[in-house]
N, C-alpha and C positions, 0 to 999 in steps of 0.2 A: 503493499499499500503506498502509494508516495505523502513526503513529507505534508503535512497539514490538512490530509483527509481523514474521515471518520468513519467506522464502519455502519452501514447499512442499515438502521432500525426497520421493524416491520410493521409499522402502519405506512399505506402507502394509498396516493388517490390515484393516479394512474390513468388518465379519461385525457391528459390533455399534450401528454409528452410523444416519442417514438415518432412516426414518420411526419410529423410536422419540423421535424429539428433541420431537413433537407431544405425545406420551403424556407424556413426561418434562416437562414443561412445564406442564399442566395439574396434575400433582401438586404440582409446585415452589409453583404459584400458589396453590394451596390451604391450602397450609401444610405441607405432606409435606416432610422434611430426613432423610435418612438417618443418622437420630441414634439409637444402636442401644443405648444406654447399657440393661443390666437386662437386654438379651436373650442367650439362651443359645444359644453358636454352636457350631459344628461344630468342634472344632478337635482338633490332633496334638499331645495332650498326651505330653510329655517323650521324644518322637523323636528318634531316636540315630539320625545317617547315616556309614556306613561311604566313608571317602575314595574317590572314584569311580577307578574302574579299579584300587581296590588302593590306588591312592596313592603319593605319590612322595618319597623320603626325601630330605630335606634335602643339601645338597653344603658341607661345610666351615661347618655350621652355619648357611650362610644357607638363607631360602627360597626354594624352586625357582622359575625362572620361568613364568610361567601361559601356556596358549595364549589368543595372542589372535585374533578373528575379523579375516578379511582385509580391508585397506581399502576393497575392493569393495562390502563389505557394509555398512558405516558409513555413515547418512547423514554430509553434509560438516556441518562447524560453521558456523554463521550469526551474525552481530553482531545481538543485540537490545537496543533503548534501556529504560532501566530510569530511575526516576527521579534514582537517584545516577550514571547515565549509560553508556555502552555494556558488555555483556560477551557470551560468546560461550554460544552454545545450541545443542545436538545433538537433533532433534525425530525421532521413529522412531514409523512408524504414520501414520494417517487423524487427522486434526483433529477429527469427528465421531463418533469412537470416547470411550468415557470415559476420564478424563486418570487418568493415573498420573505424579508427578513422584518424581524421586529426586536425593538428596545426597550429593553424595561426603563423604568424610574429609576430614581438615583436612591433611594433609600432602601436599607438592607433588610431592613424590618419594621411591620407594620401590626397594628392590632388585626388587621383584613389579614395580612400576607406575613407571617411569622416566618417564613423559611425563605423571604427575599419577593422582591416587586415582579420579578417575573412570571409569578404564579399567576397574576394578571391575565397572563396572556394564554392559560394554558385550554381554555374553554375556546377561546377564538382560533386559535393554531390548531385544533383538534380538526373544527369546524372547515376551516380552510383546506387543509388536506382532503377530507374528504369531499369538497369541492373539485378535487385535481390542482392541487398546488403543491410546492415544493416550499414548506415552510422554515427558518432557521431560526431557535430563540437559542443565542448570547445569554450568557451567566457573567456579564462584564464583574462582580462584584467578586465571581472567583478567577481572574484574570490577577497579573503582574501590574504594578504599580502604575505604570501610565494607560494601564487601560480602565481603571476604577473610575466611576462616575465622581466627577467632582474634578477628576485628573486628566480624563481621556478629552485630547482635543479634538478640533474638527479635520485636523491632515492626520494625526493617530487614524482616526475612526475612518476614513476614504484610505488609507493605505490596511488597514485590517478589511476593507469591504475588497478589494482589488485582492491583495494577496493571499488572503486566507475565505470569506465567505465566499464572494464571484465562483471558486476554483470549486465549491461544494455542488455547485448545479452543473447536471451535464446536457441539459436542453441543447446547449450550442457544441458542439462535438469537438474534443481536444485539440485537432489540427486544424482548426479556425481561428483558438483563441488568440494568435499572437497577429492576428490581422482585425480580428473581429471582437468588440468588447462585450462583455455577457450582459444582461439585463434584470431589472428586481426590482419590484413594488418595494418600498421600504415605508413601514408604519412604526412611529415610537409614542411613547406614552410621557408627559410631564418632562421632565429632564429628557430623555428620550425624543422624543418631540422636539425638543431644540436639536440635538444632535441629528436626528433625520433630515431636518428643515435644511441646515448647515451645509450637511450633503448635498441634498437634492440641487442647493442654489448651486455649486461647480461640479457635479458629476454628470456624465450625458448618460450613466449607465442606471440611473435612478429615471425611472418610467412615471411613477404617482409618489405621492409622500401622503399619507394619513398622523395629522396632528393629534391627538388623544390629549383632552386635559392639559395643553404647553402650557409653560411658563414663559409665558413673553410681555417682555417692558413694550411697551410703546414703539420707542425709536428703535427698536432693534427689529420690532415687527414691519416696521416702515422701511428699514434699511433690505431688509433679508429676503421679503415676500415677493417684491419684482422680479427677483434673482430666480426664482424657483418656475421651472417649466413640467410641461406635463400636466396629467391631473392633481389637483388638491383636495383633502378631506377636511374639517375641523371637527372635533368632539367632545362635546363640553356637557359641564353637569352644573346644574341652577344653585346649587346645594353646595358646591368646590369651597371648603373653608380655606383651601392654600390660594387656588385661583379665581379669583374674587371674577363673580358671572359677567355683572353688569362692566364693570374696566376693563375685560380682556375681549370680551364681546365689541365692544365699542374700539378698541385698538386692535384688532385686528380686523373690523370691518375697514376701517381707517387705510391700514395697509393694502389691504385690497381692491380698493377700488371699485372697479365695476367688473371684476373678475368673476367669474362663473366658478363656484366651489361647493363641492360637497361638504354641508353643513347641518350636523346634528347636535341634539340638543335633551340631553334626557333630566327629569325633573330634580331628580334626586339620587343620592348614593353618594356623595363625596367624593373626594380626591382618589380614584380609580376608574380604572375599565369596568363599568357597569356590567349587567349582561344584557341590557337593553341593546348595547351597542354594537355584539358580536354581528347578529344577520347585519347588519349597514354596512359593518366593516369587509364581509366577505364579499357583501354587493358591491361596496368599492373597488377590491380587490380584483374581483371577476369584472367588472365595466370598465379598468382602467387594461387590463390584459386584452380585453376585446376591443378594444378603442386601436392599443398600439398593433394589433395585429390587420384590422382593416387598415390603418396606415402600411401596414406592411403587404397586403395587399395590391395597395394604390400603386407603389413602387415596384411594385412582379409586374402589373399588367404593361406599367412603364415600361418597365425592362423588354419586354417582349416585342416592343414596338421599335426597339432603337436597331 
């Protein structure tokens, strides 16, 4: 096994890869990259979600514990080598399917995620894999100092993406990787949303970005958001005690201007990836890859007439 590769777990999606790889490579080689700046999106404007099952009331001011998938449903953690040292990586779905990279929040433990904020992503990762996507969930808390939340720089994250995370995916055959860039949808929560947005502003490899309870100051959003190409999604919770909903909504809308985005709001749940976000996130990922594939189809049709 090559350095930086992990053993493949049993959980597979499997409906999107395989025969499509050759056609994708042809489109990429003739200059097609799924960069959709300026394209009109089929979005969900101001979609406000009611708590799933009526929601749960906090007990003694604490956020209620979340129901986690059973251990048998989750792939095992594997160690992967990075330019900075080893870190844990959990992999869902088939490596031949379109890639989704999830970036967790900054805190290593909270009342609702005692083992680390990566637990927020397990339900969404399982559903994305079932929908036919290859999902990578790095545990940045397990890595060397350079990769830890609060220490990880955007340059280090981009290097990690290109050297370690993108090569885990096999949708693009290895023989083309010297000439063609692999692609991914990147989804980040809280601190991870900021990391995802900064990467998307500079990396052609990122075809779409979803930001869950993002922690942006108005000035940073106004500087960064115009640089993000491709599809963009924003997911907010009204009673978030960390990210003030009204202030953040105003700041992000001001930074976005008239740009079309997927905008999803949950009524309650606090500063976390609430269960109500799972289905819209899966839909966002599906539509993002479908948009990129339509763009590639257009490029292939043009190539046929050259």
